[in-house]
N, C-alpha and C positions, 0 to 999 in steps of 0.2 A: 543343823539342817533347817532351812526355811520351811515353815508349815505350809501344807498345800492349801491353796485358796479354792473356794467353790463359787459357782455362779449358776443361776437358773435362767433358762430362756425357753421360748416356745419351740424354736427350730434351730438345731445345731447343724451346720453345714461343713463338711470336710471338703476342702478344696476351694481356692480363691482364684481359679481361672475364670474365663468369661461365664461359664455355666453357673458356678457357685455365686459369683458376684451379681449376675443378672437376677438369680432367684432372691438373693438377699435384698436387692434393690426393690424388686416387685413386692416382697413381703413388707418392707418398710413403708412403701406407699400405701399399703393396705392396713397399716397399723399393727402388723404382726412382728414380734420381736425375734431377732435371730443373732447368732454368733457364728462367725466363719473362722475356721482353723486351717492354716496352710503351712506346709513344711518348707516351701521355697520362700525366698525373699521377694519383695515387690519388684525389685530391679531385675532379678533373674527371670521372672515371668514376663516382664515388659520387653526383655531382649531376646525372648524365644520367638524366632521367626516361624510363622505358620501360614496356613492357607489364607486367601484373602477374598473369596467370593461369598457374598451374602445373598441368599434368596430374598424375594420380596417380603415373605412372611417374617424373616429375621429382621429386616430393616423396619418393618411395621412395629415389631415388638420393641426394638430400641427406641425408635422415634416416639411411639405412643407412650413410653415411660419417661419421656423427657431427655433421653440421651441421644442427641440428634446430630453429633458431629459428622456422622456418615453422610448427611445431606450436604454439608459444606466442604468436607475434605475427601469424600469418596468419589468414585467415578461410576456413573450409571452405564451399564453395558446392555444394549438392546438386542444383542445377538452374539454369536461366536462363529468362528470359521473352522471347518474341517478341511484339512489339506490331505488329499490322497494322491500319492506319487507326484507331489508338486503342484497339483491342480486344486484351486480353492473352491469351496462350496460354503456359502454363508447360510447360517440358520438364524432366521429372523424371529427371535423370541417375542418381541413386542407385536409384530404382525401376526404371529401364529397363535399366541396365547394372551396378548394384552399385558404381559408382564415383562419386567426387566430383572437383571441381577446387578449387584453393586460390587465393584472392586474396592475392598477396604480390609487391610490386613488384620489378622486376629489379634496381634499385639496392640493395635490401635483400639480395637474393641475393648480389650482389657484395660488399657490406659484410661479410656473414657469412663468405664464402669468403676475402676478403682478411685478415680478422682471424684466421681459422684458419691460413692459410699463415704469417702473422707469428708466431703462437703456436708453430707447429711449426718455426720457423726456416727457412722456405722461401726459396729464392733467386728473388726476384721483383724485377726491375729496372724501376721506373717512370721516366717523364720522360726516356726515351732519345731520341736523335736520330741522323740519318745512318745509318739501319738499312739493311743489305744482306744478302742471303742468296746462297749459292753452293754449288757442288759437290753439287747435289741428287741426282745419280746415284751418289755415293760416300758420303763422310762429310760431311754438310752442315755448313756454317759460317755463323755469324751475326756480322756486324761492326756495331758501333754505338758511339756515344759516350754515356756515362752522364750522369746529372744533374749531376755535378761536372766534366764535361768530359773525363773519362778515356776513352781509346779501348780497346775490347775486341774480342777475337775468341773466340767460343764454338764449339767443335767438338763435334759430337754424332753419335750413331749414327742417330738419327731426328730429323726436324724436323716440327713441327706448325704449320700456318698457321691460327691462330684469331684472325686480326687484322682481323675485321670486314668490312663491306660494301665498304670501300675497300682491300681486302687488297693488300699489297705482294707477299705470297708467291705468290698465284695468277697474277699477271702475269709471274712468272719462268718459268712453264711455257711451253715453246715453243708458238706458235699451232698448229702442225701436230699437237700432242699433246693438244689440248683443244677442246671445243665449248662455246659459251655459248648459253644459251636465255634470251630476254627476253620480257616482256610488259609494256607500259605501259598504264595505265588512264586513262580520260578524266575522272577526278575525283580529289579528294583529301579529307582529313579536316581540318576546322577543329576543333582541340582546345583545350579550356580547362581550367584548374584553378580550382575555385571553393571559397570558404570557406562550406560549407553542410553540413547533416546529410545522411545517406543518404536518397535518394528511395525506395529499395526495398531489401529484404534481399539481392537477387541482381542480376546484371547484366541490363540490358534492351537488346535489339536491336530497333530500331523501323524498320518499313517503312511509308512513307506516300507519298501523292501528291506531297508536298513534298520527298521525298528521305529518305535514311537518317539515323539517329541511333543512337548508343551511349551509354547511361548506365552508366558504370563507377564505380568507387570507389577510394578511397585510404586514408583513415582515417575515424574517426567524425565528424570535422569538416571534412575536405577531400576533395573529389570530383573525378574527371576525367570530362568529357563531350565528345562529338564529334558533329559533323554533317557530312554530305556537302557539299562545295563545289567550285568550279572550282579547278584547280591553280594558276591565276594569282592567286588571291585574296590580298590583302595584309591580314593580321590587324589591322594598325594602323589600317585604315580603318573598322573595325567598332566601334560603341559597345556597351556592355553590354546595353542594351535591344534592339538589333538581334540580338545573339547569343541572348538569352533568347527573343525572339519566334520565331526559327527553331526552337529546341529545343521550345518549347511546341507549335508547329504540328505537329511530327513525332511527339511523344510523348504529350502530354496527351490525355485523353478518357475517357469512361465512368467518371467519378468519380475518375480518377487525375490528380494534378498534381505536377509537379516541385517539389522543394524548392530554392529559389534563394538566392543569396548573392553577395557581391562576387567578381568575376572577377580573379584575381591573376596569371594567366598565359594567353597565347593564342598558338597556333602553327598553321601549316598543314603537314600531312604528306602529301606526294605518295605515290602507290601505284606499285609495280612488282613483278613476279615475276622471279626470276633463278635459274638453275641452272648450275653449272659441272660438266662431266663430262670425265674421271673425277675422283674426289676424291683420287686418288693419282697422283704422278709420282715414280718412283724412290723415294727415302727421304723425300719430302715428302708429308704427309697434310693435307688441308684439313678444317676442321670449322666448323660454325656459319655465320654470315653471310658468311664468306670463300668458302663454296661455294654458298650459296643464300639467297635472301630471299623472303619471302611477304608479301602484304597482311596487315594486322593483324586483319582481320575474323575469322579463325578461331583467333586466339591461338596460332599455331604457331611463331613465330620462336624464342623462347628454348627452347621444348620440343624443337624439332628439334635445336637446338645441343646440348642436354644428352643427347639420344638419340645423336647422333654421338659425343659424348664417352664414353658408356657402351660403345658398340661399339669405339671406338678404344682405350680402356683395356683392355678384354678382349683385344684383338688384340696390343697391346704387351706386356701382362703375360704372355701365352702365349709370345710371341717371346723375351722376355728370360729366362723361366724354363725353357723347354723347347728353345729354338733352332728351333722349328717356325715357318715363315712362313705356314702354312695360313690363319690368321685375318687377318693383315695383307694377304695376297694377295687376300682377298675383301671387305675392309673397304668399298671404294668401292661395290661392287655391293650389299652389304647395307644400307649407309646410304642409297643412292639409292632403294632400294625404298620406304622410308618418306618420303623427300623428295618423290617424285612423288605419293604418296598425299596428303601434306599440301598439295602444290601444287594438286592437284585440289580438295580440300576448301576451301582458302582461296579459290580462284577461284570455285568454285560458291557458297559463302556470300556472296561479294562481289557476284556477278551476281544472286543470289537476293534480296538485300536493298537494293541500290542502284538508283536511277533512272539509266538510261543516257542522257546528254544528246544523243548523236549518233544515237540510234535513229531511223530515218526514219519508221517506222510506230509512233509512240509509243503510240497508243490500243491497238493490237494487243499491243505489248510489255507494256504495263501490265496489261492484262486477262489475258494469258498468265501473267505473273509472279504475279498474285493467285491464279490457278488452281493454279499449282504450290505456292504457300504453303498453300492450303487442302488440297491433296492430302497434303501432308506433315503438317500440324498436326492434321488430323482423323483421321490414321491412327496407331495405336500403332507400327506398323512404321516409318512415316516419322519419328516422333519418336525412336524407338530408333536409327535410322540417324544422325540428328544427334547424339544423345547419345554413341553409340559413337565417332564421329569426333572430337567435341569433347573427350572425356575421354582420347583417345589410343590407341585400338585396343589395349586391355590384353591382353597375352598373344599379340599378333600382330606 
C-alpha cells in the first residue's frame, strides 16, 4: 500500500465550485496559502447547468479580483418583466436603484475561476474520493484519496466547507451545536433548454391562472425556460407540444408570443429552503449551499455564496495578517443577516408568483395574490422594493 502523503496549508477548502474557487483565488491574491479538495471532476462541474443571474456585488467581486469575462461575455440586464395574466409590467432596476444584474451562467463563472486558479498554479485537487475531515476544534485535517489513488492528509489552520447542498463538512458538526431550518414547497419547476432565439431582451416572470413560468436566457440561440409543475412530474412523459402548450398558456398574450424551437433538455427541479446555523464551528466555516439553499425564484443562490466568500475572505485575511479574530468571530452572524433577508425574498417571490395547489380556498388565494401584484406593480415604491432586493441590497 502506498504511504499516505501529508501537506500543510493555511486554509483547506472542501469544494471547488464557484464559492470554493473564488475564496481560493482571493486568498492567493492576498498571499494566503490554500488547498482545495473536490470529489467531482472539473469536467462534471463545468457541465452542471445552473442559474445565471449575478447581482452587481457579485460582478464587482469577480471583476475586482481580475476575473472579468462577465463584462465581455455576459449580458447586462437593467430590468425584468413581470407578466400577470398575459399583461407585461417592466421593473426598471437601473432607474429605481441605479443597479443592474448580469446574465452569466454559473458554469461560466466556474470555468473562469478554474482557469484562473490553474494559471496561478493553485492547489486544486479534483476527482477526490474517501474524503474525511477531523480535528475541527484544533488544526483541521482533511483526508482523501486523489484521482491517481494516492492517499493524502492535509493539515490546515482553518477549514472551509464550500462543498454544496450535500455537504460532508456540515454533518461533522455535532447535532447539539447546530440548528437546521427547512421548508419544502408543494411544487417544482419543469425546466427546458431550447434551441431558439431570445423571446425578450430581459427575463420574464409570469403569473397566470395556469401557474408560474420563467422565461430565462442562455445565449443568442439557446434559451432556458421553466414552468411550475408537480414535484412528482416525470419529464420523460412530456412531449414538446405539451411543454410549449403550458408555456404559451402562462406567458403569451397582448401581442406577445414566445419564440419556440426544439427542446434539447428537460428536467424537474424540486424546491426547498434550508439554513444551517451557526455557519462556524471551531475552525470550520461553512459557505454557500453547504450552509443554505433557496428556491431559484429570486436568483439568490450563487449570489449568497459569493457574498459569504467576500465576508469570509475579509475575515481570514484580517486574521492571518493581524492575528485578530474579531472578524472571524462574527462571520456567522454577519453572513446570516443577508441569508435570512434572501430567504425571505426568495420565499416571498415564490409565493407571490406561484399557484399553491394545496390552498383550500383557491378563489380567495388567487384574488388576494392578484391584489398584491397590483399593489406592487402599480406603485413606484413597490417596484423599487423588488428592484432593491433583486439587485442585492447594494451598500447594505
